SEZAFI-446732 format. One record per atom (N, C-alpha, C): residue in three letters; x, z, y. Coordinates in steps of 0.001 Angstrom, whole numbers, plus 524288, in hexadecimal, padded with zeros to 5 digits. Atoms other than C-alpha are relative to their C-alpha. Layout:
BEGIN
alaXZY/...
//
This chain:
BEGIN
unk7FD96804BA80221/unk4D7E6626709A31F/unk7FF4A7FFEE7FA16/unk800D18007F8059E/unk4D4456219099585/unk8053F7FFC77FD33/unk7FB0380023802DA/unk4DF2E6243C98BA3/unk801567FA737FE42/unk7FE4A8054080169/unk4E724618019890B/unk801E07FFD27FA5C/unk7FE28800D880557/unk4EABD6125B97BD4/unk805F48001A7FFE9/unk7FA6480020800F3/unk4F87D615679773D/unk801267FB857FC32/unk7FED48044F8039B/unk4FE506090B97129/unk80320801F37FB4F/unk7FCD57FE808048A/unk5049F6098A9639B/unk805CA8004D8016C/unk7FA767FF247FEE3/unk512AB60E3C96394/unk803487FB2D7FEA6/unk7FC408042880112/unk51E496050896370/unk80314801697FB18/unk7FD5B7FEF7804F6/unk523926043A955A5/unk805307FD187FFAB/unk7FB12802D6800C9/unk53154600649515D/unk7FEF87FA717FE23/unk8009B8056A8018B/unk532815F1A295037/unk7FB3B7FD5180235/unk804C1802497FDB9/unk526385EF2F95857/unk8013D7FAFB802F2/unk7FF82804C97FCEA/unk523E45E23995F29/unk7FE418011C80593/unk801067FF057FA79/unk524955E34896DF6/unk7FF627FAD0802D1/unk800C3804897FCA9/unk51EC05D8EA976BB/unk801E98012980578/unk7FE007FF4E7FAA9/unk525305D705983FD/unk7FCEE7FC6E803A3/unk8034E802E37FC54/unk51BDA5D2E698ED9/unk802927FFBD8055C/unk7FE11800AA7FAA4/unk51EDD5CDF199C87/unk7FB577FEB48036F/unk804B0800E07FCD6/unk513295CFB99A582/unk80102800D8805CF/unk7FEA87FF037FA80/unk51A775D22C9B239/unk803FF7FBF8801D0/unk7FC178037E7FDE3/unk527085CC779B7BE/unk802FA7FCF47FBEA/unk7FCE68031C803AC/unk52FFB5C22A9B1A0/unk80450803467FD91/unk7FC837FCC78031F/unk539185C7669A738/unk805807FDAB7FFD8/unk7FA8D801A880064/unk547F95C6B39A795/unk801677FF3B7FA40/unk7FF018010580590/unk54BE65C03299AAC/unk80433803767FDA4/unk7FBB57FCDE8021F/unk558A45C7BB99909/unk7FE4B805A67FF26/unk801C47FA988008C/unk5524D5D4E599B63/unk7FBE3800787FBB9/unk803DB7FFFC8043A/unk547025D1739926B/unk802BE7FFE17FABA/unk7FD298006C804E8/unk550805CD85987BF/unk802A2805267FE93/unk7FD787FAFA8010B/unk557DF5DA5E98928/unk7FC11804097FE29/unk8040D7FC4C80198/unk54B4B5E22898823/unk7FDE77FEDB7FA99/unk801DF8018380534/unk546735DA7F97C67/unk8040A801627FBE0/unk7FBD47FEAA803B2/unk553A15DC35975BB/unk7FFFF805DA7FED6/unk8000B7FA51800C1/unk552BC5EAE3977D4/unk7FB888019E7FC65/unk8046F7FECB80362/unk5454F5EB3597170/unk801177FE4A7FA61/unk7FEF28020C8053D/unk549A05E2DE965FC/unk804318032F7FD3D/unk7FBFC7FCA88026F/unk555955EB55963B7/unk7FDA2805107FDF0/unk8029B7FB43801C6/unk54C385F6BC9621C/unk7FC157FEE57FBA1/unk80320801628048B/unk545305EF6995753/unk7FAAD7FDBD80118/unk805158022A7FEB2/unk5397D5E9E995EB2/unk8002A7FA097FFF6/unk800A7805A37FF80/unk5348F5DBFE95DD1/unk7FD927FEFC8054F/unk801D18010C7FAAD/unk531FD5D5DD96B16/unk7FD8C7FA9480051/unk802A6804EB7FEE0/unk5283D5CB4896EEC/unk7FF487FFA2805E3/unk8006A800B57FA5E/unk528BA5C5D197CC1/unk7FB007FD1780162/unk80489802DB7FE01/unk51CBF5C19C9846F/unk801A17FA7980171/unk7FEC18057D7FF14/unk51BF25B2EF9866E/unk801DC7FED88057B/unk7FE8A800FF7FA92/unk51DE35B40B99528/unk804CD80307801B3/unk7FBE67FC597FE64/unk529715BD60994D7/unk8047C7FD4B802E4/unk7FBE1802D17FD3D/unk532BE5B2C1999A3/unk7FE117FCF9804B0/unk8024B803097FBB5/unk529835AD449A3DF/unk801588025C8054C/unk7FF277FE2C7FAA3/unk52BB45AE199B276/unk7FCCC7FCA3803B0/unk802F7802A87FBEA/unk5223B5AAA79BD3C/unk800638035C804DD/unk7FF0D7FCC77FB6D/unk527805B0209C9EA/unk8017E805847FE68/unk7FED97FA8A8013C/unk5271A5BEEF9C8D2/unk7FD09801E57FB36/unk803087FE9580499/unk51F1D5BE9D9BC3D/unk802267FD5F7FB16/unk7FE5B8022C80509/unk521DF5BC3D9ADD3/unk7FBD17FC377FE12/unk80410803C48013A/unk518A25B0949ADC8/unk7FB1E800F680330/unk804F67FF6C7FD40/unk50AFD5AEA69B31B/unk7FD05804B87FDE5/unk803297FB9E801D5/unk500BA5B93E9B1F0/unk7FDF67FEFC7FA81/unk80222801358052D/unk4FA9E5B2509A653/unk804497FFE87FBDC/unk7FBAC80011803C4/unk507D45B04299FB4/unk801AF8058B7FE96/unk7FE5A7FA9F80113/unk50B725BE919A11E/unk7FBD8802EA7FCDD/unk804367FD79802E9/unk4FE235C32E99C7D/unk7FFDD7FE0E7FA60/unk800328022080549/unk4FE5B5B9FB990CC/unk804C1801B57FCD8/unk7FB627FE12802C5/unk50C475BE1598D67/unk7FF15805727FDD3/unk8014D7FAC6801E5/unk507A85CC2098C8C/unk7FBE17FFC17FBBA/unk8044B80036803C4/unk4FB285C88398546/unk801CF7FDE87FABA/unk7FDD7801E3804FA/unk502F55C10F97B02/unk80223804857FCD2/unk7FDDD7FB6C802B1/unk509E15CDB9977C0/unk7FBA0803A77FE4F/unk804537FC778013C/unk4FD475D5AC97841/unk7FCCA7FE087FB60/unk803068023580453/unk4F6C45CC5396EAC/unk803197FF967FAF2/unk7FCA1800B48048C/unk502615CBD49656F/unk7FFE1804E67FC94/unk8005F7FB5580346/unk4FFBA5D51E959FE/unk80549802187FE34/unk7FACE7FE3580199/unk50E4B5D5E195724/unk80293803708041E/unk7FDA07FD0D7FBB4/unk511475DC2996462/unk7FE028059D7FFDF/unk801627FA748005E/unk511855EB0696358/unk7FFFC802C080543/unk7FF9D7FD937FAD7/unk514F65EE559717A/unk801737FBC6803E3/unk7FEBE803C87FBE9/unk5163A5E71F97E60/unk80338802BB80436/unk7FC907FE317FBDA/unk521AD5E9C79876E/unk8000A7FBCD8043C/unk7FFF3803BA7FBB6/unk5235F5E354994A6/unk805927FED9801BC/unk7FABB801BD7FEB2/unk52F1B5DB889991F/unk801E98026480513/unk7FE7F7FDEC7FAE5/unk52F335DFE29A74C/unk7FB28800BD80354/unk804397FF617FC44/unk526E55E3AE9B2E8/unk800807FBF380444/unk7FFC2803977FB98/unk527BA5DDDA9C076/unk7FAC37FFCA802B9/unk8052D800A77FDAE/unk51A745D8C89C493/unk7FCE37FC127FCCF/unk80357803F080254/unk50EDD5D19C9BEC8/unk7FC2C801E37FBF5/unk803777FE2D80429/unk5085D5DA049B45C/unk7FA5880045801D6/unk8055B7FF537FE1F/unk4FC7A5DCE69BCCD/unk7FD307FAC9800B2/unk802678051F7FF14/unk4FA295CE4B9BF38/unk7FD3F7FDE27FB2F/unk8023080268804B6/unk4F6ED5CB6F9B0FD/unk7FC7C803AD7FCEC/unk803507FC55802D7/unk4EEB85D74C9AD4A/unk7FA9A7FDBB7FEDF/unk805168025B800C7/unk4E22A5CF819AEE8/unk7FFE07FBF27FBAA/unk7FFAF803E38042E/unk4E6F45C6029A477/unk8007F8027E7FA9E/unk7FF5D7FD3B804F5/unk4E80D5D079999EF/unk7FAAE801A17FDD8/unk804C67FE81802B8/unk4DDBB5D44E98FFA/unk800A18058D7FDE3/unk7FF717FAA0801DF/unk4DC535E32298E63/unk7FE89800A27FA41/unk801987FF8B8057D/unk4D54C5E16798159/unk804667FE447FC58/unk7FBA2801F58031B/unk4E0DD5D9B797C2C/unk80443804207FF72/unk7FBF37FBFA80018/unk4EA265E4B897FC5/unk7FE2A804C67FCF8/unk8022F7FB7D802C4/unk4E1355EF7797AC2/unk7FFC07FF297FA1D/unk800B3801278058D/unk4DFCF5E89996DB3/unk804A0801D87FCBB/unk7FB687FE25802E1/unk4EDA05EC67969D5/unk80389802F3803C7/unk7FCC17FCF07FC67/unk4F38D5F77D971CF/unk805C27FFBD7FE83/unk7FA6080045800D6/unk502365F62297364/unk802CD803158043F/unk7FC867FDE17FC00/unk50D4B5FCBC97A90/unk801167FBC08040B/unk7FE528035B7FBB1/unk50FB55F68B987E4/unk804078031D8031B/unk7FBB07FD487FD63/unk51CBA5FA4098E3E/unk8022E7FCB380470/unk7FDBB802AE7FB7F/unk5215E5F69899BDF/unk7FFB980376804C7/unk800047FCD87FB40/unk5225F5FB219A9EC/unk7FF417FC9D804CC/unk8002A802BE7FB06/unk5224F5F7479B841/unk7FAC87FD32800BC/unk804B68030B7FF18/unk518695EC2F9BA2F/unk7FBFD800937FB9F/unk803AA7FF4080454/unk512765EF489ACE0/unk7FC2C8047280118/unk803AE7FBF37FE4E/unk50BD75FAB69B3DF/unk7FA737FDDA80043/unk805338024E7FF72/unk500765F1979B6E3/unk7FDA97FEBA7FAB1/unk801F28015B80538/unk4FF4C5ECB99A8E5/unk7FEA4804E67FCE8/unk801197FB2E802D9/unk4FFF85FA819A370/unk7FB028029680205/unk804F57FE117FDEA/unk4F4FA5FE7F9ACA1/unk7FB707FCF47FDA4/unk803E98033F8029B/unk4ED3B5F31B9A6DF/unk7FF24801E17FA64/unk800807FE2080558/unk4F0145F8049991B/unk7FCE18050E7FFCB/unk802C37FAFC7FFF9/unk4EB246058B99CA5/unk7FA4B7FF5680181/unk80550800527FDEB/unk4DF16601D29A48C/unk7FC8B7FC397FCF5/unk8032E8041280262/unk4DA9E5F59E99D4C/unk800547FFF37FA0A/unk7FF3480046805AD/unk4DFF45F77998F7D/unk8000F805567FD60/unk7FFE37FAC480237/unk4E0756064598DC2/unk804DB8012A7FCE0/unk7FB307FF9E8030A/unk4EE856056B98914/unk8045F802938031B/unk7FB5E7FD9C7FDA2/unk4FA2060E3598C2B/unk804887FC1E7FFED/unk7FB75803787FFA9/unk506C76076A9901B/unk804CC8033680161/unk7FB127FD317FF68/unk5150160AD799264/unk803397FDBA80472/unk7FCF7801897FB66/unk51C4660A6799F4B/unk805BA8013E7FEEB/unk7FA917FF1780174/unk52AA56087D99C4C/unk803557FB268008D/unk7FC458044C7FF6B/unk535C75FEDA99A49/unk7FDA97FABC7FE87/unk801B98054B80129/unk534375F01F99996/unk804757FCE77FD8F/unk7FC418029E80373/unk53B075E67D990B2/unk804667FD5D80306/unk7FBFD802CB7FD0C/unk542305DE5F99AF4/unk801F58031B804B2/unk7FE477FCB37FBA8/unk544C25E9DC9A410/unk803C48042C7FE1B/unk7FCAB7FBA1801A3/unk54A1A5F5B999CEC/unk80008800EA7FA21/unk8004A7FF1C805A2/unk547525F41D98E61/unk805587FFC37FD67/unk7FAC68005580248/unk555745F08B98BCA/unk8030A80512800A3/unk7FD7A7FAF67FF12/unk5595A5FDF199119/unk7FD34804197FCB4/unk802CB7FC898038F/unk5556B606369856F/unk8014E805C4800CA/unk7FE757FA8C7FF67/unk55CF36129F988AD/unk7FC69802CB803DD/unk803357FCDA7FC97/unk553E261CEB98E33/unk7FA5D7FE4D8005E/unk80567801B87FFDF/unk5475C6153D98C1A/unk7FCE6802A47FB9F/unk8032F7FD39803DF/unk53C3961C2A98510/unk7FB767FCBF7FDEB/unk8048D8032480164/unk532E6610BA982F2/unk7FF107FFD87FA22/unk800B480091805A6/unk5356C60F7B97466/unk7FDDC805047FD9B/unk801EA7FB0580205/unk5335261DED971BD/unk7FA47800D28016F/unk805617FF347FE3C/unk526DE61E83979E1/unk7FC437FC597FD27/unk8037C803D580261/unk5211C6121497411/unk7FF9F800947FA19/unk8002E7FF39805AD/unk5244D6161096624/unk7FD0A804EC7FE7F/unk803577FB8A80123/unk51C85622A296752/unk8022F8055080149/unk7FE097FAEF7FE4E/unk5256962D4E96C66/unk7FD5C8018E80527/unk8024D7FE577FAFA/unk51EC36355D9770F/unk803FC7FF4C80464/unk7FC53800757FBA1/unk524CF632059844C/unk802438055380164/unk7FD617FB0E7FEDF/unk52EBE63C72987A2/unk7FE518021680550/unk801267FDC57FAD8/unk52B76645FE992AA/unk804767FECD803C6/unk7FC16801477FC0E/unk532B16434399F59/unk8006A8046C803FE/unk7FF447FBF57FC03/unk5385564E699A790/unk801007FD8380555/unk7FF6B801EC7FAA7/unk537EB64C6A9B63F/unk802EB8041080337/unk7FCE37FC707FCD0/unk541E0652499BF91/unk7FCAB8029280436/unk802F97FD107FC13/unk53D0565C879C917/unk7FF957FD018051F/unk8000F802EC7FB16/unk540BA653CD9D485/unk7FC067FB967FFFC/unk803B38045380076/unk5374B649739CF63/unk7FA5E801D97FF49/unk805587FDFA80039/unk52B576525D9CEFB/unk7FDDA7FFFA80592/unk801ED800CB7FAB0/unk5239B64E029DAE8/unk7FB188031E8012C/unk804B27FCC37FF61/unk516F9655939D8AB/unk7FF13802CA7FADD/unk800647FCD3804AB/unk51454660A29CF16/unk7FAC17FF997FD46/unk804C57FFD480304/unk50A0B6632C9C4E0/unk800857FD307FAD2/unk8001C802C2804F9/unk5062765D4F9B7DD/unk7FB597FC4B7FFF3/unk80441803BA80097/unk4FDC1651C19B42A/unk800D67FCBF7FB2A/unk7FF828035680496/unk4FAD7649649A86A/unk7FB867FC287FFBF/unk803DE804208008A/unk4F38363D229A4EC/unk802A27FB1C7FE0B/unk7FD9E804E8801B2/unk4F59762F259A098/unk803A77FDDE80435/unk7FC21802217FC65/unk50170628979A6B2/unk7FE667FA89801AB/unk80139805287FDE1/unk4FE8361D049AF9D/unk804457FE8C803E4/unk7FC6D8018D7FBE0/unk506A2614F69B8FD/unk803CE7FBCB7FE70/unk7FBFA803F0800BF/unk5131D60D0A9B91F/unk802D77FF2080519/unk7FD50801607FB27/unk519C4605E59C43E/unk7FC37800A280495/unk803947FE7F7FBC9/unk513F960AFF9D0F8/unk7FDB27FB4A802CD/unk80210804837FD29/unk512BA5FDCD9D7B3/unk7FBAF7FD507FCE6/unk804188024F80341/unk50AC65F8BC9CC25/unk7FB42803927FFB3/unk8045C7FC4980011/unk5028F6051D9CB60/unk7FCBE7FF58804F5/unk802CC800A77FB0F/unk4FF1D6036E9D9C3/unk7FD1E7FACC8002B/unk80266805317FFD4/unk4FC3F5F4F09D7F8/unk7FB147FFAA7FCAD/unk804988000F8035D/unk4F2105F82E9CD94/unk7FB2580246802A4/unk804827FDBE7FD43/unk4E95F5FF5C9D75C/unk7FC097FBB88013F/unk80417803C47FEEE/unk4DC745F84B9D868/unk7FF507FBD97FBD7/unk80073803B680450/unk4DE535F0B19CBB6/unk7FD6D802AD7FB51/unk802387FD90804AF/unk4D7D85F2CD9BE6C/unk803DB803727FD13/unk7FBFA7FCFB802C2/unk4E4D05F87D9B9B6/unk801FE804A28032B/unk7FE3E7FBB07FCB0/unk4E5FD602AE9C493/unk8008E805037FCCF/unk7FF087FB38802F4/unk4EBBC60F529BF72/unk7FC218043F80188/unk803717FB837FF2C/unk4E30F61B419BDFD/unk8034B804E97FFA1/unk7FCD57FB4B7FFFA/unk4EA2B6278B9C21C/unk7FD0A804EF7FE8A/unk8033F7FB6F8011A/unk4DEE6630D59BF8D/unk8013F802297FA8D/unk7FECA7FD7D804F6/unk4E34863A5D9B4F7/unk804FD7FE267FD72/unk7FB51802628024C/unk4F015632F79B2E5/unk804F88020480288/unk7FACD7FF187FDC8/unk4FEA4634659B55D/unk8022D7FAAE80191/unk7FDF8804FC7FE0E/unk50453629889BDCB/unk805EF7FFFA7FFCF/unk7FA67801167FFCC/unk512076247D9BB1B/unk800D17FB3D80371/unk7FE93804AC7FD1B/unk5182F61B579C4E6/unk805D67FFD180104/unk7FA8F801057FEA2/unk5255A6155C9C7D8/unk8000D7FAD2802F2/unk7FF97805167FD6D/unk52A38609D59CFDA/unk805BC7FED28010D/unk7FA9A801AC7FF34/unk53646602399D372/unk8007D7FD4F8054A/unk7FECD802A97FB23/unk53BF45FE729E099/unk7FC108009280456/unk803F27FF4B7FBEA/unk53103603E29E90E/unk8019F80440803D5/unk7FEF47FC207FBFE/unk5331F60AE59F5F9/unk7FBB7804178003D/unk803CA7FBB57FFE8/unk52C2A617A69F8E2/unk7FAE87FE7B802B6/unk804E08016D7FD61/unk522756114CA0238/unk7FC867FCCF7FC5C/unk8031880315803B8/unk51E4E607F89F756/unk7FDBE803897FBB9/unk8020E7FC36803C2/unk51D1B613039ED86/unk7FB7A803088026A/unk804187FD257FD33/unk5152561A739F7A1/unk7FB027FCC380047/unk8048A803727FF8F/unk50C3060EC29F995/unk7FD147FF957FAD3/unk8027F800998051A/unk509B360D249EB00/unk7FD5F805037FE3E/unk802597FB0580173/unk5073761B8E9E8A9/unk7FB2F801238035B/unk804817FF517FC99/unk4FE2561BEB9F465/unk7FB6C7FCA47FE24/unk804128035E8021C/unk4F6AE6106F9EEAC/unk7FD6B802857FB38/unk802337FD6980496/unk4F508617D19E1DE/unk7FCA6804AE80191/unk802EF7FB717FE45/unk4F08D623F59E907/unk7FAD07FE6A80276/unk804C28018F7FD36/unk4E6CA61CF49F1D3/unk7FC2F7FD077FC8A/unk80378802CF8039B/unk4E174614C59E690/unk7FD53803A77FC2F/unk8024C7FC3F8039B/unk4DE0F6212C9DF1D/unk802BB8004F7FAC5/unk7FD378000B80502/unk4E7C861E6B9D438/unk80225805607FE9E/unk7FDA37FAE4800F7/unk4EDBF62BF49D5CF/unk7FC06804727FFDA/unk803FC7FBE88002A/unk4E0D0633419D611/unk80005802B07FAAF/unk800117FCBC804B9/unk4E11B63E5A9CC1C/unk804677FE9D7FC30/unk7FB51800D080331/unk4EE7B63A289C74C/unk80205805497FE25/unk7FE397FB1580239/unk4F4296449B9BE63/unk805BF801208011C/unk7FA6B7FF457FF04/unk502AD6425A9C0DA/unk802697FAB480128/unk7FD28804D07FED7/unk50CAE638589C551/unk805A3800957FE3D/unk7FA9580036801BB/unk519BC634939BF54/unk8027C7FB2B80266/unk7FD5D8044C7FD50/unk5231462C259C747/unk804FA7FEA57FD12/unk7FB5D801D7802C7/unk52D3F624009C03C/unk804347FE21803BD/unk7FB9F801ED7FCE2/unk5388B61C1B9C58A/unk7FE127FD29804E1/unk800B78032B7FB4F/unk538D4616B19D347/unk8055D7FD9D800EF/unk7FAB18020380067/unk5448D60E139D0EF/unk7FFE07FA217FF1C/unk7FADF7FDFD7FE7E/unk54DE9607679D21E/unk800AE7FFEF805E4/unk7FF9A7FF8B7FA5C/unk54DA760BF59E018/unk7FB197FE08802B0/unk8048A801AA7FCF3/unk5440A608BF9EAE0/unk801CF7FC7680468/unk7FEBC803837FBAD/unk5437A5FE789F570/unk8009D8031280510/unk7FF867FD9E7FADA/unk54779601B1A032C/unk804508040B80067/unk7FB997FC6F7FFB9/unk55363609C49FFC9/unk7FEA9805B07FF4B/unk801737FA8E800E6/unk54BEC616289FC59/unk802DC802167FB3C/unk7FD277FD9B80445/unk553A661F4B9F3BA/unk7FC408029B7FC34/unk803447FD0D803A5/unk54E62625DA9E766/unk7FE608054680232/unk8014A7FAF47FDAB/unk54EDD6328F9EF11/unk7FB897FF82803ED/unk80438800EA7FC46/unk5462B62CD49F99E/unk7FACC7FF5F7FD30/unk804CB800D080306/unk53C41628669EF86/unk7FE238052A7FDA1/unk8016A7FAFA80262/unk53C9F635AB9E8AA/unk7FD8E803A48040C/unk8022A7FCA97FBDC/unk53A3D63CAE9F594/unk7FA907FE3080192/unk805288020A7FEA4/unk52EE8633AB9F8C4/unk7FBFC801677FBCF/unk803957FE9C8043A/unk528B7635EC9EB5E/unk7FE73805C180052/unk801297FA637FFB6/unk529DB644A39ED00/unk7FC3A8011B80479/unk8038A7FF397FB90/unk52350643E99FA50/unk7FA937FDD47FEC6/unk8050180293800FD/unk5189C63A7E9F5DB/unk7FC93803357FC55/unk8030A7FD42803FA/unk51490642CC9EA37/unk8000D805F0800A4/unk7FF8B7FA4E7FF41/unk516CC6504B9F021/unk7FAC4802CD7FF8C/unk8051B7FD7380052/unk5083C6530B9F0B3/unk7FC887FDC97FBC1/unk8031A8028B80418/unk503FC64BC89E472/unk7FCAB803F37FD05/unk803727FC6B802DD/unk4F853651FF9DD61/unk800C87FFC57FA1F/unk7FEC18007080592/unk4FE5264E959D02B/unk805EA800407FF6D/unk7FA5B7FFC1800B8/unk50BDB6506F9CA3B/unk802857FA9780071/unk7FD1F804DF7FF48/unk515D0646099CDE1/unk805B3800DF7FE76/unk7FA907FFCF801A7/unk522D5643ED9C702/unk802797FAAC800F9/unk7FD25804E87FF4F/unk52CF5639989CA7A/unk804CF800167FC75/unk7FB2B8003C80315/unk5397A635309C3F0/unk7FF3E7FF027FA38/unk800CD8012680584/unk53343631559B6FF/unk802E77FAF47FEB0/unk7FC9E8048180120/unk53CAD627B79B04C/unk7FD1A7FB6D7FD7F/unk802DA80492801E5/unk5337461C2E9AEDC/unk7FF197FC4B80487/unk800D6803EB7FBFC/unk531BA60F7E9B636/unk8040A7FBB97FFAE/unk7FC248042E7FFCA/unk53B72605489BAA8/unk80577802497FF17/unk7FB1B7FD8E8019F/unk546AD60BA29B352/unk801DD7FD797FAF4/unk7FE0080215804ED/unk54F9C606CD9A887/unk7FE76803717FB68/unk801427FC4D80434/unk54C84613019A0AB/unk7FACB802AE80122/unk805277FDDF7FECB/unk53E41614A69A3D9/unk7FD7C802727FB36/unk8032A7FDC280420/unk535C461D8B99BC6/unk7FB377FC917FF14/unk804AC802F080172/unk529FE617BB994D9/unk7FB4E803A080074/unk8047B7FCAB7FED6/unk51D0861D27999B8/unk7FB057FDD07FD9C/unk804FA801BF80240/unk5101961C6D9923D/unk7FB9E80050803FD/unk8042C8001D7FC19/unk505FF6183099C44/unk7FAB7800987FD5F/unk805307FF1380207/unk4F84A61D26999D6/unk7FFA98048E7FC45/unk7FFEE7FBB3803BE/unk4FC6B6287499121/unk8014880526802C4/unk7FF937FAF77FD46/unk4FCD06371A99439/unk8059C8018E80156/unk7FB057FDD67FE4C/unk507F563D3199BD8/unk7FED4804ED80328/unk8008C7FB227FD12/unk509BB64ABD9A1B4/unk8049180087803C5/unk7FC117FF4C7FBE7/unk510FE64D219AE6D/unk7FFEF805B4801A9/unk7FF7F7FA7F7FE80/unk515D065AF59B0CE/unk804408006080424/unk7FC3A7FFD47FBBC/unk51C3265B449BE1A/unk80274805658008C/unk7FDD47FAC67FF99/unk51E17669EC9BD56/unk8049D800BE7FC42/unk7FBA57FFDF803C6/unk526EB6680C9B174/unk803937FB4C80087/unk7FCED804C27FF75/unk52C0865ABD9B5A8/unk800307FCEC7FAF2/unk800208026D80525/unk52775653F89A943/unk7FB767FC2C7FF9A/unk80402803DC8014F/unk5200F647B79A533/unk7FFCE7FFB17FA11/unk800897FFC7805AE/unk51ABD648B79974F/unk7FBB77FC437FE23/unk803B5803B080240/unk513D363E9E98EEE/unk7FD69802787FB3B/unk803257FD9E80421/unk5096664199984E1/unk800247FCAF7FB0F/unk7FFE18028380512/unk50D2363CFD97740/unk801DC7FA688001B/unk7FE468057580058/unk5108762F3C97294/unk7FCC07FC7E80389/unk802B0803A07FC84/unk50D136241797BAE/unk7FDC97FB4E7FD21/unk801F58044780330/unk509C261ACB97089/unk7FD0B8023D7FB51/unk802A07FE69804CD/unk5010D61B4296485/unk803F57FFE17FB8F/unk7FBDA7FF9B803E9/unk509F961FF3959B7/unk7FE0A7FFA07FA70/unk801F38007580561/unk500DC61ED094DF7/unk801AF7FAC97FDBB/unk7FE15804A1802A9/unk5046C614A2943E6/unk7FBED7FBB07FF71/unk80408803FC80087/unk4F77460D7894466/unk801557FB298033F/unk7FEF6804CF7FD2C/unk4F8825FF5594876/unk7FC617FFA4804B5/unk80360800AB7FB6B/unk4F34A5FBEC95607/unk7FB9A7FC4D7FEBD/unk804648037D80113/unk4E6285F50F9568B/unk801587FA57800F3/
//
């Protein structure tokens, strides 16, 4: 995997653009998230479609793509955060211009459905991105969030994993790829399909029963996505699963599914559909040591030099 570009760090007082390329945005939750950013000294610019609603989307494909592109073309915007996930990011990838995005690398922060867009950034633009909180979802909940520290240039803190959450032993390291499992699986056969060769796969999901998780993981295995994978880190599978399955049932199924894995597998990583999700640098190096129960990141996830971005 070709090393990805680290975007310039987030500086105090930076201007943050808020894009909506997936589902329609709740105005009250958006306002709370924007207020939280402004209280921390950031200036916020909203995409033109952020208040739009067309069924289960924040506007048409062209409206959502143009809303994002307005922010990408705006020289005053230092970083782009996303309002929410849901569904729809993959529908508008063909309307984006990789050269336009590459021309000025920026921080992109979001989660859930943004998995597809972040895969586009990696495969088509050569840009690292950040899987974490979203403005109209959990940005108002600042306690316990590490996004500001990670984006400002502090190395992501190592994460200890409980012994009960070590599903397969060993060590592995490589660039971190992944996101929401249902989106990762949906990318198979597309230009943005994830490449697991030499990488560490992170995945999480929300509200999925074990048979659905099994189906998606089987799809990744049979498509070759997991060939020569170095390690796997499993985040949240919350809040609960359909069909009345308990967390204990899911944990037992995971342990059985990965009992013979040829790479280290850790679960219980605090990232995903959580109020206090960790912020993960996708495309950048990570080391998984299942024998020690530790996930460690390699240095700052952003470019920390003072030079202005191109």
